[in-house]
C-alpha positions in Angstrom: 0.0 0.0 0.0 1.2 3.4 -0.9 0.0 6.5 0.7 0.2 10.0 -1.0 2.5 12.6 0.7 0.8 15.4 2.6 2.0 18.9 3.5 3.9 19.1 6.6 2.3 21.4 9.4 3.4 22.7 12.6 1.3 22.8 15.7 -0.1 26.3 16.6 1.0 28.7 17.2 -1.4 29.1 20.1 0.4 31.7 22.0 -2.7 33.7 23.0 -4.3 30.3 24.5 -1.3 29.2 26.1 0.7 32.3 27.1 -1.9 35.1 27.0 -2.2 35.2 30.8 1.6 35.1 31.2 2.5 38.0 28.9 4.7 40.8 30.5 5.8 43.8 28.7 7.1 45.7 31.7 10.5 44.0 32.8 11.3 46.5 35.6 8.9 48.4 38.1 9.2 52.1 38.4 11.3 51.8 41.5 14.1 50.0 39.8 17.5 51.7 39.4 18.9 52.1 35.9 18.2 53.9 32.8 14.7 53.5 31.5 14.5 52.1 27.8 11.5 51.1 25.8 12.1 48.8 22.8 9.8 48.7 20.0 9.9 46.8 16.7 8.5 44.4 14.3 8.7 40.6 13.5 8.9 40.4 9.8 9.2 37.4 7.3 11.8 37.1 4.5 9.5 39.2 2.3 8.9 42.0 4.5 5.5 41.0 5.7 4.3 41.2 9.3 4.2 38.0 11.4 1.3 38.9 13.5 1.2 35.7 15.6 4.8 35.7 17.0 5.9 36.1 20.5 9.3 37.4 21.9 10.7 36.0 25.3 13.3 38.4 26.6 15.8 37.8 29.4 18.2 40.4 30.9 20.5 41.4 33.8 19.7 44.4 35.9 21.7 47.7 35.8 24.6 46.0 37.9 24.8 42.9 35.7 23.0 40.5 37.9 20.1 38.2 36.7 17.0 37.8 38.8 17.4 34.4 40.5 14.2 34.7 42.4 11.1 32.9 41.3 8.8 36.1 40.7 5.2 35.3 39.9 4.6 35.9 36.3 1.2 37.4 37.2 2.9 40.4 38.8 2.9 43.6 36.9 6.1 45.1 38.1 4.4 48.1 39.8 6.1 47.5 43.2 9.6 48.4 42.2 10.4 44.8 41.3 13.1 43.8 38.7 11.8 40.9 36.6 14.5 40.7 33.8 12.0 38.4 31.9 9.1 39.1 29.7 6.9 37.5 27.0 5.6 39.9 24.4 3.3 39.1 21.5 3.2 40.8 18.2 0.0 42.6 17.0 -1.6 42.3 13.5 1.3 44.3 12.0 3.8 42.2 13.6 4.6 45.0 16.2 5.8 44.5 19.7 6.9 46.7 22.5 8.4 46.5 26.0 9.8 48.7 28.6 12.7 47.9 31.1 16.1 49.3 32.2 19.3 49.0 30.2 21.1 46.1 31.4 24.6 46.0 32.9 27.6 44.0 31.8 27.9 40.4 32.6 30.8 38.1 32.7 31.7 35.8 30.0 32.9 32.3 30.3 36.4 33.2 29.7 36.3 35.7 32.6 36.0 38.9 30.2 32.9 41.3 30.3 30.1 41.0 27.8 28.3 44.2 26.4 25.2 45.0 28.0 22.5 43.1 26.0 19.2 41.4 26.0 18.6 37.8 25.3 15.5 37.2 23.0 13.9 33.9 21.9 11.5 34.1 18.9 8.5 31.9 18.7 6.3 32.1 15.6 4.2 30.0 13.1 6.3 27.6 10.9 9.2 27.4 13.5 9.6 23.8 14.9 12.1 25.4 17.4 12.6 28.7 18.9 15.1 31.2 17.3 17.7 32.7 19.7 19.4 36.0 19.1 20.6 39.0 21.2 19.9 42.6 21.3 22.6 45.1 21.9 23.2 48.9 22.3 25.3 50.4 19.7 27.0 53.2 22.1 28.5 50.5 24.4 32.3 50.5 24.5 32.3 46.8 25.5 30.9 45.9 22.2 34.4 45.9 20.5 35.3 43.0 22.9 32.3 41.2 23.4 32.9 37.5 22.8 29.7 36.9 21.1 29.6 40.0 18.9 33.2 39.2 17.8 31.9 35.8 16.6 29.4 37.4 14.3 30.6 38.6 10.8 31.1 42.4 11.1 28.7 43.2 8.3 25.9 41.3 10.0 26.4 42.7 13.7 24.0 45.7 12.9 21.0 43.2 12.9 21.6 42.8 16.6 21.8 46.6 17.4 19.0 48.6 18.7 18.4 52.1 17.0 17.9 55.2 19.2 14.5 56.7 18.2 14.5 59.5 20.8 17.3 61.9 21.3 17.8 60.6 25.0 18.1 57.0 23.7 15.1 55.9 26.0 12.9 54.8 22.9 14.9 52.4 20.7 13.9 50.4 17.7 14.9 46.9 17.0 13.3 44.6 14.3 13.5 40.9 13.9 13.8 39.7 10.4 13.2 35.9 10.0 15.1 35.4 6.8 16.4 37.0 3.7 19.1 39.6 2.9 18.7 41.4 6.1 18.0 38.4 8.3 18.6 38.8 12.0 21.6 37.0 13.4 20.3 33.8 15.1 22.4 31.6 17.2 22.6 27.7 17.4 22.3 26.4 20.9 
C-alpha cells in the first residue's frame, strides 16, 4: 500500500491560548534603578511581511549585571519596584511589539572577560519547529568591541543585533526581527 505525501504542518501557534495570561511587557517596575528604555519593533518574514502571531521571550540582567534568580510570579505587573528581567511579548496584527525595561549592565563571559550589555531574545512564531535565539545590543557601548559573542559574528551582520535610538535621549529604541532573507537577524545555534 502506498500513501500520498501530505503537506507538513506545525502545531499552533496558540500563544494567546497558552501564554496570554503570562505576557509581560514591563520588565522593571518604576522603583528599579537604571536607565529606562522602551524597545519597539516588528517581526517580519523574508518578504518584509508582518508576522502577526509571533511571541518574543526576553531575558536580561539588571543595571549591575545581575540576573534575577528569584522566582517572581509571572502574574505580577512590576508596579511594586520589582526587577523581573524576563518578559513575554506578543506581536500585534502588524507584527509590532513593545516592552519597557532598564538598560542591562555588563555580565561576565565564560572566559572571564565582560560581555557588552545585551538582552537575550527567543522568537516563537508559526512555521518554526524550534525557537530562534538572538541578542539585542546597544550600539553606544564600548564593550561591544570586545564582546565574545559579537566578535563571533561577521562584522557586516552585527548591525542586525543593534538597537537604534529613536529619541534623542535614547530611551526609545527600535529593533526589528527579520526571520530570513538579505537582512536576516543573526540567530544562534544552541
